[in-house]
C-alpha positions as CSV (number, residue, x, y, z in Angstrom):
1,M,23.2,16.0,2.8
2,K,25.6,15.5,5.4
3,K,23.0,14.8,7.8
4,I,21.3,11.9,6.4
5,I,24.5,10.5,5.4
6,E,25.8,10.4,9.1
7,K,22.8,8.3,9.8
8,S,22.9,5.7,7.5
9,Q,26.2,3.7,6.5
10,L,24.5,2.5,3.2
11,L,23.7,6.1,2.1
12,Q,27.7,7.1,2.9
13,D,28.7,4.2,1.0
14,I,26.6,5.1,-2.2
15,S,28.1,8.8,-1.7
16,D,31.5,7.7,-1.0
17,Y,31.1,5.8,-4.4
18,M,29.7,8.3,-6.4
19,M,32.2,10.7,-5.2
20,V,35.2,8.4,-6.0
21,R,33.6,8.3,-9.8
22,G,33.6,11.9,-10.3
23,C,29.8,12.7,-9.7
24,S,29.2,16.2,-8.5
25,K,28.1,17.2,-5.2
26,R,24.6,18.1,-6.7
27,T,24.2,14.7,-8.4
28,I,24.8,12.9,-5.2
29,T,22.6,14.6,-3.6
30,S,19.8,14.3,-5.9
31,Y,20.6,10.3,-5.9
32,I,20.9,10.3,-2.3
33,Y,17.5,12.0,-2.1
34,W,15.6,9.4,-4.4
35,I,17.6,6.5,-2.8
36,K,16.1,7.6,0.5
37,Y,12.6,8.3,-0.9
38,F,12.7,4.3,-2.3
39,I,13.6,3.0,0.9
40,L,11.1,4.8,2.9
41,Y,8.5,3.9,-0.1
42,C,9.9,0.2,0.5
43,D,9.2,0.4,4.2
44,K,12.7,0.1,4.9
45,Q,13.4,-3.4,3.8
46,H,16.7,-4.9,3.2
47,P,17.9,-4.4,-0.5
48,E,18.2,-8.4,-0.8
49,A,14.8,-8.5,-0.2
50,L,13.9,-5.9,-3.0
51,N,13.0,-7.0,-6.7
52,S,12.2,-5.2,-9.8
53,E,8.6,-5.4,-9.2
54,H,9.2,-3.2,-5.9
55,I,10.8,-0.4,-8.5
56,E,8.0,-0.6,-10.8
57,K,5.7,-0.2,-8.2
58,F,7.7,3.1,-7.0
59,L,8.0,3.9,-10.3
60,T,4.1,3.9,-10.6
61,F,3.7,5.6,-7.5
62,L,5.9,8.6,-8.6
63,S,4.0,8.5,-11.9
64,V,0.3,9.3,-10.1
65,T,1.4,11.2,-7.2
66,R,3.7,13.2,-8.6
67,N,2.8,13.6,-12.2
68,A,6.3,12.7,-13.7
69,S,6.6,12.3,-17.3
70,P,7.4,8.8,-18.9
71,L,10.7,10.0,-20.2
72,T,11.5,10.7,-16.3
73,H,9.5,7.5,-15.4
74,F,11.9,5.6,-17.7
75,K,15.2,7.2,-16.7
76,K,14.3,6.5,-13.1
77,A,14.0,3.1,-13.7
78,L,17.2,2.5,-15.2
79,T,18.7,4.6,-12.3
80,Q,17.1,2.1,-9.8
81,T,17.9,-1.0,-11.5
82,K,21.4,0.0,-11.6
83,L,21.0,0.9,-8.1
84,L,19.2,-2.4,-7.0
85,V,22.3,-4.2,-8.4
86,V,24.6,-2.1,-6.5
87,L,23.1,-2.3,-3.3
88,T,23.0,-6.1,-3.3
C-alpha cells in the first residue's frame, strides 16, 4: 500500500482521511485498491469530470468481467457514490 500511496497525493489523502476515522489498515488497503482500479478504468480523469454514469459503467464492467454478485454490485455503488462526494 505504501508504494502506491507515495505516488499519489489523492490516495494518500484518502488513506489519511480513513486512518483518522479509525478504519483498519486492511480496509484502507481494500478501498485504495478499488479507488485506484476506478481511476484507471476512467482513464485517470479528474474527479470533477466524473459522475454517477461513470460509476454505473464501472460497476457493470465489474459485474460482467469479475462476476460480482448483485449485492456486491450494490454495496460498491454506495461506496463509490460516497467516494465521488469525498473526491470532489
